N, C-alpha and C positions, 0 to 999 in steps of 0.2 A: 626808426628802430622798432624791431619786433616787440609787440606787447602781448602779454598773456592775461586772459580774463578767466578767472575761476568762477564756476557756476554749478548749480545742481539741476539735473534733469532726471525726474523720477523714472521715465521710460528707459533712459540710457543706463541708469544704475541697475534696474531690473534685468536689462538685456545682458549686462556684464555678469551679474550673478548667474543668470541662466547659462551663459557661455562657460562660466567657471565649472558648472555642474555637467556640462555636455561636451566640451571640447577635449580633444586628445591632449594628454600631458606631454609637454615638450621638455622643459627644464626644471619645473617645480610643480607639485600638486597643490594648488590653492584651494581645492575643494575641501581639504581636511580641516580648514578653519571655519567652515560654514556649519551652522547648527543643523542637527539631523532633520528637523521639520522643513527647513529650507531645501535641503538636498532632496527630500522626499517629494516636495512640491514641484521641483524643477527637473530632476534627472529623468532622462528618457522620454521627455515630452516635448512637443512643439512649444515654441515661446508663446504663441497666442493662446495656447491651452493652459500653460503654467502661470502666466502673468497674473491672473486674478488672485490665485491662492498666494503667490509670492507677495503681492501688494498687501494682502490682508495681514500677513505676518509682520510686515514692516510699517503698517499704517500708523501706529502710535508714534513711532520714531519719526516718520515723515512729517507728521502733524505737530511735532513737539516744538518747532521753531529753531531747533539746533542746526538745521541745514543752512539757514540764512546766517546765523551767527558764525558758523564754521567757514562759509564761503567768504564772508566779509573779512574774517581774520586772515584767511589765506591770501586774499588780494592785498591786504595791508602788509602782510609779511613778505610777499613776493616783491612788492614795490621797493622794499629796502635793498634788494639785491639785483633786480632785473637788469638795469642798464650795465652794471658791472659784469654780470654773468654773460650777457650777450656780447659785450666787447671782448671779454676773455675768450669766449668760444670762437669768435672770429679770429682772434690773434693766434690761438692754439692751432686751429684747423686751416688757417689761411684762406678761409672761404666765408662769404657773407651769409648771414641768416636772412633769407630773402622774403620771409612771410611778414605781412603787416600785423597779423594777429594769429595767435594760436589759442585754442580753447582748452582750458583745463577743467574737465568734468570731475565731479566728486562722486566717489562710490562708497558704499557702506561695507565693502569687503576688502580683503588685502590685495586682490588681483588688480593691477594697474596697467592696462595695455595702452598702446599708442596707435594712432592711425595717421600715416604720413600722406594723407590726401593732399594733392597739389593745391587745391582751392580752399579746402577747409581742414587743415591739419589739427589734430587734437590728441590729448592724452588724458589719463585719469590719475587722480590722487585719492587718498583714502582717509576716511574719518577715523580709522583705527590707528593712525600714525600722527605723531606730533607735527606742529607747524614747521620746525626745523627739519624734521624727517621728510616732510612733503616738499620742502625746498630742494632737497637732494633728489627726490623722485622726479620733480619737475626738471631739474638739470639733466638727469639721466635720460628722461624720455625726449626732451627737446634735442639732446645730442643724437638720439636715434633718428628723429625726424630730419635733422640736418644731414646725417649720414645717408639717408635714403635720397635726399635731394641731390647730393653731389657725388656719391661714390657707389651706391648699391649696384646699379646696373652694370658698371664696368667690372666690379669685383665678382659679381654673380656669374659673369661669363667665364671666369677663371675657376671659381670654387664651387659653383652651384649654390642653391638657396640655403641649405642647412648650414654649411660652413661659413657663408657670408653672414648669416644670422649669428653664428658663434663669434665671429670677429667683431661685428657691430656691438654685441653685448660686452665683450671683453674690453673694448676700447674705453668703456666708461670708468676704467681704473684711473684714467686721467683726471677724473673729478677729485680723486684723493691726492693727486700730485700737483695739479695746477689751479685748482679752485678752492683749496682748503681755507683760504683767507676770505672767501665769499660765501661758501656753503658750509655751514658748521654741523656737519654730520659725515658719516662714513658710508661710502658706496661699496657694499660688500660683493655684489654680483652673485651669480649662481654657483653652486658647488662644482658643477661640471666644467666651469670656465676658469677655475683658480690657477691652474698651471699656465694657461694662456695669458691670463691677466698678469701673472708674475713675470712671464717672458716679455710682454709688452712694456711693463714698467721698467724692466732692466734695459731694454732697448731704447726707451724714451730718454732715460738718464744719460745714455751715451751720446745721443744726438737728438736734440729736441726739435725734430722736423717731422710734421705730421705725415707728409707724403712718404718719407722714408719709413715711418712706422707702419703705414699701410702696406708698403712693399714687404717689410719684414714679417708682418702678420700674415700676409697672403702666402709668402714662401713657407712659413711655418705650417700653415694649414694644408698646403698642397702635399705634404709628405706624412701627415698623421692620419 
């Protein structure tokens, strides 16, 4: 069964902050939550150039010992729900979660991306969010990785990249419907996906079949 290992990597955190300052905004602007001195250190610069000043800003926090405490707490917290979550995900989607291990990297900002690499899949959770909130983030991001493994390529051929991304995001509404006895938090989703999430939730309650839901979601997005 797939296991998640939470850990902190300073370079990965700094790269995430740098990307937050320099990537184009898709669904939400996470740069607004960063302090001004961090944005000034990172924005418009190459990562290799910005990294030194960014590290200087976070040095005290990195050296405080809190990262080890937080990662240990996350691992203990996730172990409480891990097996139940994986089994439920496989039941709901009718597909196996095929990875032996997924890395959960800790970031010191709110932006928590995922990376569906076939050999080394990973995602991020945040020190800004509670343990239970990070359980929901983990469930959300693992669901994305699972979607990439089994469905992304086929749906992208029909919808293109952007709309496939919209469907992938909106499908996490199922966390609120089918995982609420496992993950004790609410998956809100992005503002731009609320209508699609509402539609998918309604269709799911009619026929709790994930393959049918994918068809319904694809048909919905083909005409909007």
